[in-house]
C-alpha positions as CSV (number, residue, x, y, z in Angstrom):
1,X,-18.6,8.1,-10.7
2,X,-17.3,7.7,-7.2
3,X,-18.2,4.4,-5.6
4,X,-17.6,2.5,-2.4
5,X,-17.3,-1.2,-2.4
6,X,-16.2,-4.0,-0.1
7,X,-12.9,-5.7,-0.9
8,X,-13.2,-9.4,0.0
9,X,-9.5,-10.1,-0.9
10,X,-8.1,-8.1,2.1
11,X,-6.9,-11.0,4.2
12,X,-5.0,-8.5,6.4
13,X,-8.4,-7.4,7.7
14,X,-9.4,-10.8,9.1
15,X,-8.0,-10.2,12.6
16,X,-10.0,-11.8,15.4
17,X,-11.0,-9.9,18.5
18,X,-8.4,-12.0,20.4
19,X,-5.5,-11.1,18.0
20,X,-6.5,-7.4,18.2
21,X,-6.4,-7.7,22.0
22,X,-3.0,-9.3,21.8
23,X,-1.7,-6.5,19.6
24,X,-3.2,-3.9,22.0
25,X,-1.5,-5.6,25.0
26,X,1.8,-5.8,23.1
27,X,1.5,-2.2,22.2
28,X,1.1,-1.2,25.9
29,X,4.2,-3.2,26.8
30,X,6.0,-1.7,23.8
31,X,5.0,1.8,24.9
32,X,6.2,1.2,28.4
33,X,9.5,0.1,27.1
34,X,9.1,-3.5,28.4
35,X,10.5,-4.9,25.2
36,X,14.2,-5.5,25.6
37,X,16.3,-3.9,22.9
38,X,19.1,-6.1,21.6
39,X,22.4,-5.4,23.4
40,X,24.3,-5.6,20.2
41,X,23.6,-5.9,16.5
42,X,24.8,-9.5,16.9
43,X,21.6,-10.2,18.9
44,X,19.6,-8.7,16.1
45,X,21.5,-10.9,13.7
46,X,20.5,-14.0,15.6
47,X,16.9,-12.9,15.3
48,X,17.2,-12.7,11.5
49,X,19.6,-15.5,10.9
50,X,17.3,-17.3,8.5
51,X,16.7,-14.1,6.5
52,X,20.5,-13.3,6.5
53,X,21.3,-16.5,4.7
54,X,19.0,-15.5,1.9
55,X,18.8,-12.7,-0.6
56,X,15.9,-10.5,0.6
57,X,15.3,-8.9,-2.7
58,X,14.7,-12.2,-4.6
59,X,11.6,-14.2,-4.7
60,X,13.5,-17.2,-3.1
61,X,14.5,-15.0,-0.2
62,X,11.1,-14.1,1.1
63,X,9.9,-16.2,4.0
64,X,6.7,-18.2,3.5
65,X,3.8,-15.8,3.9
66,X,2.0,-18.3,6.0
67,X,4.7,-17.9,8.7
68,X,3.8,-14.2,9.0
69,X,0.1,-14.7,9.5
70,X,-1.2,-14.4,13.1
71,X,-2.5,-17.5,14.8
72,X,-5.8,-16.6,16.4
73,X,-5.7,-19.4,19.0
74,X,-2.2,-18.6,20.0
75,X,-3.0,-14.9,20.1
76,X,-5.8,-15.5,22.5
77,X,-3.6,-17.6,24.8
78,X,-0.9,-14.9,24.7
79,X,-3.4,-12.2,25.5
80,X,-4.8,-14.1,28.4
81,X,-1.3,-14.8,29.7
82,X,-0.4,-11.1,29.4
83,X,-3.4,-10.1,31.3
84,X,-2.6,-12.6,34.0
85,X,0.9,-11.4,34.3
86,X,-0.2,-7.8,34.5
87,X,-2.7,-8.6,37.3
88,X,0.0,-10.5,39.2
89,X,2.6,-7.7,39.0
90,X,3.1,-5.9,42.3
91,X,1.9,-2.3,42.4
92,X,5.4,-1.2,43.5
93,X,6.7,-2.2,40.1
94,X,5.7,1.2,38.6
95,X,6.5,3.3,41.7
96,X,8.8,6.2,40.9
97,X,8.5,5.6,37.1
98,X,6.7,7.9,34.7
99,X,3.3,6.6,33.5
100,X,3.6,4.9,30.2
101,X,1.8,6.6,27.3
102,X,-1.4,4.9,26.3
103,X,-1.6,3.6,22.7
104,X,-5.0,3.0,21.3
105,X,-4.4,0.0,19.1
106,X,-7.8,0.1,17.4
107,X,-7.5,3.8,16.5
108,X,-3.9,3.3,15.3
109,X,-4.7,0.3,13.0
110,X,-7.8,2.0,11.6
111,X,-5.5,4.5,10.0
112,X,-3.5,1.9,8.1
113,X,-4.9,1.4,4.6
114,X,-4.1,-0.4,1.5
115,X,-3.2,1.7,-1.6
116,X,-3.9,0.1,-5.0
117,X,-2.7,1.8,-8.2
118,X,-2.9,1.2,-11.9
119,X,-0.5,3.3,-13.9
120,X,-1.3,4.7,-17.3
121,X,-0.8,2.2,-20.1
122,X,2.3,3.9,-21.5
123,X,3.8,4.9,-18.2
124,X,7.6,5.1,-18.4
125,X,7.8,3.6,-14.9
126,X,6.0,0.4,-15.9
127,X,9.2,-1.2,-17.0
128,X,10.7,-1.0,-13.5
129,X,7.6,-0.8,-11.2
130,X,4.9,-2.7,-13.2
131,X,1.6,-1.2,-14.1
132,X,-0.4,-2.7,-11.2
133,X,1.0,-1.6,-7.8
134,X,0.0,-2.2,-4.3
135,X,1.2,-1.1,-0.9
136,X,0.2,0.5,2.4
137,X,-0.6,4.1,3.4
138,X,-1.4,5.9,6.6
139,X,-4.2,8.4,7.2
140,X,-2.6,11.7,8.2
141,X,-5.5,14.1,7.6
142,X,-9.2,14.4,8.6
143,X,-10.1,14.9,5.0
144,X,-8.9,11.4,3.9
145,X,-5.3,12.5,3.2
146,X,-3.1,9.4,3.0
147,X,0.7,9.3,3.1
148,X,2.4,6.5,1.2
149,X,5.7,5.9,-0.6
150,X,5.9,7.9,-3.8
151,X,6.9,5.2,-6.3
152,X,3.5,3.5,-5.9
153,X,1.7,6.5,-7.3
154,X,3.9,7.9,-10.1
155,X,2.1,8.1,-13.4
156,X,-1.1,6.8,-11.7
157,X,-4.2,6.4,-13.8
158,X,-6.5,4.8,-11.2
159,X,-6.0,4.9,-7.4
160,X,-8.1,3.1,-4.7
161,X,-7.8,3.0,-1.0
162,X,-9.1,0.1,1.1
163,X,-9.7,1.0,4.8
164,X,-9.5,-1.1,7.9
165,X,-13.1,-2.2,7.5
166,X,-12.6,-3.6,4.0
167,X,-14.3,-0.7,2.2
168,X,-12.6,0.4,-1.0
169,X,-13.0,4.0,-2.2
170,X,-11.6,5.9,-5.1
171,X,-8.7,8.3,-4.5
172,X,-6.7,10.8,-6.4
173,X,-3.1,11.8,-6.3
174,X,-2.4,14.9,-4.3
175,X,1.4,15.2,-4.4
176,X,4.7,13.6,-5.0
177,X,8.3,14.5,-3.9
178,X,11.2,12.8,-5.6
179,X,13.8,14.2,-3.2
180,X,12.3,12.5,-0.2
181,X,10.3,9.8,-1.9
182,X,6.9,10.6,-0.3
183,X,3.6,10.5,-2.0
184,X,0.1,11.7,-1.0
185,X,-3.3,10.6,-2.1
186,X,-6.8,11.7,-0.9
187,X,-9.9,9.6,-0.8
188,X,-12.8,10.9,-2.8
189,X,-15.3,9.6,-0.2
190,X,-15.0,9.8,3.6
191,X,-13.4,6.8,5.4
192,X,-13.7,5.9,9.1
193,X,-10.2,6.6,10.3
194,X,-8.6,9.0,12.7
195,X,-5.3,10.6,11.5
196,X,-2.0,9.3,13.0
197,X,0.1,12.0,14.7
198,X,3.6,12.7,13.6
199,X,6.5,11.8,15.9
200,X,10.0,13.1,15.9
201,X,12.2,10.9,13.7
202,X,15.3,12.8,14.7
203,X,15.0,11.6,18.3
204,X,14.9,7.9,17.7
205,X,18.1,6.0,18.3
206,X,19.8,2.7,17.4
207,X,18.3,-0.2,19.5
208,X,14.9,1.6,19.9
209,X,12.0,-0.7,19.5
210,X,9.5,0.2,16.8
211,X,6.3,-1.1,15.3
212,X,5.9,-1.6,11.5
213,X,2.2,-1.4,10.6
214,X,1.1,-2.3,7.1
215,X,-1.9,-3.5,5.1
216,X,-0.2,-6.8,4.4
217,X,-0.9,-10.2,5.9
218,X,1.4,-9.4,8.9
219,X,-0.5,-6.1,9.7
220,X,2.0,-5.5,12.6
221,X,5.6,-6.5,13.0
222,X,8.0,-5.5,15.8
223,X,11.5,-4.5,14.9
224,X,14.5,-2.4,16.2
225,X,16.3,0.6,14.8
226,X,19.6,-0.9,13.8
227,X,21.1,2.1,12.0
228,X,20.5,5.7,11.0
229,X,22.7,6.7,8.1
230,X,22.7,7.9,4.5
231,X,21.0,5.9,1.9
232,X,21.9,6.2,-1.8
233,X,19.9,4.7,-4.6
234,X,21.0,4.3,-8.2
235,X,18.0,6.2,-9.5
236,X,19.4,9.7,-8.6
237,X,18.1,9.4,-5.0
238,X,19.7,10.0,-1.7
239,X,18.6,10.4,1.9
240,X,21.1,12.0,4.3
241,X,19.8,10.0,7.3
242,X,17.5,7.1,6.5
243,X,16.1,4.8,9.2
244,X,17.1,1.2,9.0
245,X,15.2,-1.5,10.9
246,X,15.5,-5.3,11.4
247,X,14.2,-8.0,11.4
248,X,12.8,-7.3,7.9
249,X,9.2,-7.2,7.0
250,X,7.9,-8.3,3.6
251,X,5.2,-5.6,3.4
252,X,7.4,-2.6,3.4
253,X,6.0,-0.4,0.6
254,X,4.3,2.5,2.3
255,X,4.3,0.8,5.7
256,X,4.0,3.0,8.8
257,X,6.9,3.1,11.2
258,X,5.5,3.7,14.7
259,X,7.3,4.8,17.8
260,X,6.5,3.7,21.4
261,X,4.1,6.7,21.7
262,X,2.0,5.5,18.8
263,X,3.3,8.3,16.5
264,X,4.4,8.1,12.9
265,X,8.1,8.4,12.4
266,X,8.7,7.0,8.9
267,X,7.3,5.4,5.7
268,X,8.6,2.2,4.3
269,X,10.6,2.3,1.1
270,X,12.8,-0.8,0.6
271,X,14.1,-4.1,1.8
272,X,17.9,-4.3,1.9
273,X,20.6,-6.9,2.5
274,X,22.7,-4.8,4.8
275,X,20.6,-2.8,7.3
276,X,23.5,-2.5,9.8
277,X,26.3,-0.1,9.3
278,X,29.0,-2.5,10.6
279,X,29.4,-6.2,11.2
280,X,27.5,-8.5,11.3
281,X,25.6,-7.6,8.2
282,X,21.9,-8.3,8.6
283,X,18.9,-7.7,6.3
284,X,16.2,-5.2,7.1
285,X,14.1,-2.3,5.8
286,X,14.7,1.3,4.9
287,X,12.2,4.0,6.0
288,X,12.0,7.6,5.0
289,X,12.0,9.8,8.1
290,X,8.8,11.7,8.8
291,X,10.8,14.8,9.6
292,X,11.5,15.2,5.9
293,X,7.7,15.6,5.2
294,X,7.0,18.3,7.8
295,X,8.6,21.3,5.9
296,X,7.1,20.4,2.5
297,X,3.6,19.0,3.5
298,X,1.8,22.3,2.8
299,X,3.5,22.6,-0.6
300,X,2.6,19.0,-1.5
301,X,-1.0,19.5,-0.6
302,X,-1.3,22.9,-2.3
303,X,0.9,22.6,-5.3
304,X,1.4,18.9,-5.8
305,X,5.2,19.2,-5.3
306,X,7.7,21.1,-3.2
307,X,8.1,24.8,-4.2
308,X,11.4,26.3,-5.3
309,X,13.8,25.2,-8.1
310,X,13.8,21.5,-8.8
311,X,16.9,19.5,-8.8
312,X,18.5,18.7,-12.2
313,X,17.6,15.1,-13.3
314,X,19.5,13.2,-15.9
315,X,17.7,9.9,-16.1
316,X,20.8,7.7,-15.5
317,X,21.1,4.8,-13.1
318,X,24.6,4.4,-11.9
319,X,26.2,2.0,-9.4
320,X,29.4,2.4,-7.5
321,X,31.9,-0.3,-8.3
322,X,35.5,-0.3,-7.1
323,X,35.7,3.4,-6.8
324,X,34.0,4.0,-10.2
325,X,30.5,5.3,-11.1
326,X,29.2,2.8,-13.6
327,X,26.2,3.5,-15.8
328,X,23.9,0.5,-15.6
329,X,20.8,1.9,-17.3
330,X,19.6,5.1,-19.0
331,X,15.9,6.1,-19.0
332,X,14.6,5.9,-22.5
333,X,14.2,9.3,-24.1
334,X,15.5,10.9,-21.0
335,X,18.3,13.6,-20.9
336,X,21.2,11.1,-20.6
337,X,19.8,8.9,-23.3
338,X,19.4,11.9,-25.6
339,X,22.9,13.0,-24.9
340,X,24.3,9.6,-25.9
341,X,25.1,8.0,-22.6
342,X,25.0,4.2,-22.6
343,X,25.0,1.3,-20.1
344,X,28.7,0.4,-19.4
345,X,29.9,4.0,-19.5
346,X,31.9,5.3,-16.5
347,X,31.2,8.8,-15.2
348,X,34.6,10.2,-14.3
349,X,33.6,13.8,-13.4
350,X,30.9,16.4,-13.2
351,X,32.4,19.5,-14.7
352,X,35.9,19.6,-13.3
353,X,35.0,17.7,-10.2
354,X,36.1,14.0,-10.1
355,X,33.5,11.6,-8.8
356,X,34.3,8.1,-7.4
357,X,31.0,7.2,-5.7
358,X,27.2,7.6,-6.1
359,X,27.1,10.1,-3.3
360,X,29.8,12.3,-4.9
361,X,28.1,12.1,-8.2
362,X,24.8,13.3,-6.8
363,X,26.2,16.0,-4.7
364,X,28.2,17.4,-7.7
365,X,25.1,17.1,-9.9
366,X,22.7,18.8,-7.5
367,X,24.9,21.6,-6.5
368,X,25.7,22.3,-10.2
369,X,22.5,24.1,-10.9
370,X,18.7,23.6,-11.2
371,X,16.5,21.5,-13.5
372,X,16.9,22.8,-17.1
373,X,20.6,23.6,-16.7
374,X,23.2,21.9,-18.9
375,X,25.4,19.5,-16.9
376,X,28.9,18.8,-18.2
377,X,30.1,15.2,-17.7
378,X,33.4,13.6,-18.4
379,X,32.6,10.0,-19.4
380,X,34.7,6.9,-20.3
381,X,33.0,5.1,-23.2
382,X,35.0,2.0,-24.1
383,X,38.6,3.3,-24.4
384,X,37.6,6.9,-25.2
385,X,37.2,9.7,-22.7
386,X,34.4,12.0,-23.9
387,X,33.0,15.4,-22.7
388,X,29.2,15.1,-22.7
389,X,26.8,17.9,-22.1
390,X,23.4,16.8,-20.7
391,X,20.4,19.1,-20.7
392,X,18.8,18.3,-17.3
393,X,15.0,18.4,-16.6
394,X,12.7,18.2,-13.6
395,X,12.0,14.6,-12.7
396,X,8.2,15.3,-13.0
397,X,8.6,16.4,-16.6
398,X,9.5,12.8,-17.5
399,X,6.2,11.3,-16.3
400,X,3.5,10.4,-18.8
401,X,0.0,11.9,-18.6
402,X,-2.4,11.1,-16.9
403,X,-0.7,12.6,-13.9
404,X,-2.7,14.7,-11.5
405,X,0.2,16.4,-9.8
């Protein structure tokens, strides 16, 4: 039975009126471009020097969560100072400049929700993602449609959404797209939130200031675009142009990336050690560009997945090491496992095409055919070179029921 309850554990909701005002004023300055972007990535490196000395993906590397919590007293003081500075500014300061867009902070943050998921007991993804999962989402539809990162909702058995007022309502999975990484859920009861409008992720550039809004303790974190380039993951995943931001936020899963107009330009996916393309290397987060959702949104809502032939999926995790594609894991009972691939194998070629990187491997794989096709691999196992034929599948076929997509 559909129920609505109050979630007392959502500390991220306990923002005082003063801290909300501070956020609103900061947003206005942010929208007007008052925040100075770092002149070089070295400036960004200085801002994240403590994080750079650590390993962001380890428990030891995460900053104390207390450091990320807003200080209500300080927030009130900052808000008062900001109002004083604004009142003292001469009217001529804005003469000849276009009027800054107005960002409604309360409206924006009302659309940021917490997504809580319990996967089915025998979910294949439990080994890597755990059965209990939690992250953020952003309301994008008047009917309670929430966009989040897809790995939170794969093989979901129970989904709940907690809104900005602390009310928790049941939700159901609407769609999932492995190619982009997006996931959609819809609340089964109405929530008090206005949808966030989509921005244009193709237009943002390196050094642009952005806002990261999440349902974590931080709620809002300011960052900069430090790179836009390809991202390749070892789970048969690649984005041609991911968005990299820094300083890193700890509440990245499903977080909303907001531009200076208050529009959604990306969804948080990962934390990485190297967010910059060149030196110095600094940690940051990877966001999936919202432009990837626009052409498939109708399909995801109507069908639960993008239409058209699915990519071939092998169920092999492979890392690029010294110009070799090394198998580090095979999904149990997946196509690669059934074909005899093992951790430690080196993938030398797809068909007759030699591969020396993850990117080459995926491009050869995905252009070879569609899900269900047989994929010929040349593999080094120990000292023997073997020709292995792997019968690919659609990634969705590997999920355990109960899946509602």
